[in-house]
Residue, then its C-alpha position, 0 to 999 in steps of 0.5 A: m144681890i143676884v142668887r143662884t141655886p146650885e141645883s143645874r136646871a133650865p132657868t125659868g121666867m123669873d129665873q132669866w129676870i134674877l139673872r139679869g139682875v132684875e126684880p120683877t115688880a108686883t106690877t110687871s110679870p116674867d111672862i108679860c116682859l118676856t113676851r114683849l122682848n118676844v115681840r120686838t124680836g119679832d118685829q126686827t125679823g119683819n122689818v128686815r124680811r121687807v127690806v130684803l122684799f124691797a130691795s128684791v123687787v128693786v132689782v127686779v124692776v131695774l133688770l127689767v127695764l134694762l132687758f126691755s131697753w137692750a131688746f127694743q133700743r132701735r125701736l127707740i131710735y129709728l122711727p120710720a114711715t114705712d108706707a111707700v112715698p109717692s112718687a117723685a113727680t108729685m112731690l118734686a119737680g123735675a124729680r124722677d124715681v129711681q132703685l137703689t141696690t145695697s151690697d146686701g141685695l136691697q133695693l131701696g127707693a129714692w128720687y133723683v134731681p140732676a144738677r140744672g146749674p152751669a158745668g160743675t155745679s155739685t150735687v147733694l147726696v142726702a141723709n135723713g134723720n132717724a124719723g119720717d120718710r124721703s118726702l119730707r125732705a122734699p122742701l129742702a130738695q126744691a130748695l137746693a135744686s131751685q138754687g141748680f143743685g142736682v139733689l139726690l133723696f133716698d131712704y133707709r132699709g125699713y122707712g118708706g116702704n124699703p124692705g129690711k131693718p135699720s141698723e148702724e150697718g144697714l144705714a152704712r151699706d145703704v148711703r153707699a148704695a146712693r153715692q154708688f148711684l151718683v158716681a154711676e150717674g157721672v157725678p165727679g167726686d169733687r163735685l158731690q156734696y153729703y148732706g147729713e140731717s141729725l143721725g144722717a150726721a152720722v151716717v154720712a160722716e161715716l161714709a166720708t172717711e172711706h169716700p171723701p166728698a168734696g165737702l160735708v154739711l152737717r145738720s144738728p149732728f152729735a158727737d156721738l148717740a150715746s152722749v145725746g142719748q144719755i141727756h134724755y135718758p138719765f138714768l140708764p147705762v145707755r153707753a153699756l146698753l147702745k147696739d148702734r154708736f154712730p161716733v160722728a166726732e171719731y169719724v170727724a178727726r179722720i177727715t180732711v175735707p171742709i165740714t159747715v155745721v147748722y144747729g139750731t140755739a133752741d134745740s131740745i133734742v141735740p143740744p147745741v153743745e152736741s153739735q159743737r162737740s162733734v166738730a171739734a176735733a175735725g182734721g180739716p176746716i170747719r165753719l159754724v152755722a148757727v140758727e137762732g132760736a130754732d129747734h130740732n124740727d123747726p122749719a128753719l132747720l128743714d129749708g130755711d134760708v140760713l140753712v140752704q146758704a150754709v149748703v151753697d157756702q160749702a159747695s161754692g168753697s166758702g163753707g169752711t174757715 
């Protein structure tokens, strides 16, 4: 039975036990039990504080990662070799050093090999990938020149000793300067082939929407930069963070010229499915050329026989289906 006194007073430790309908035992004092209750309450409060602190740390870390990714993303995308390249004559037989002038006033270095084949032989404008400089593409230019093609190798802004910093808008200006140089050299539009390597595939695909070439060769293209970025950074909201988007699939859907896509079946940077997706909605004839067992930077995808033959077939009119 619970017993309460009529007097109005604050309950003592013994009263708290009585009000709960529990009588203290001979071995358990009310003060000890009250202390245990306070300890439990303190433990719960401490646990809540630790959870809140941990969650706060996680939020701060995530925000710092996102801020770093947004602020320094172009350093992750563009990997230029910034030193000046050697002269054309020392790297590429029959080539000469030329300069390109962009619409925003930059002077870009380039190497030009005029076509040496019969009248009507195509010239190939080569847009590099995101790393290195044009000297790494000299073997490709040599292989194409040996087939009689004219070839223009150039470096983007910020690459190969060129001024400026690379960006999607900047690269679009640079490739237009390259095309304008070839036009000024007398290369007709119906004898001009665009070749784009990986990121360069996006650069020439965008150019083709405004200045269509005779044909387009895309080596290891992606559907858009966000798609391939999400593969390598699955823990980041890549699409929301990207400043430069390079939407190849969107550009290709607006192009009606023949397109040849060359990709490696073992590409670990741009998976084959990405290259296939890039031209799924193409507005013109396409041809897919798989280089068996080739990874993204393997020699077979630089100047291999299958790759070079794909360019030859494209230029001869047999590249599209």
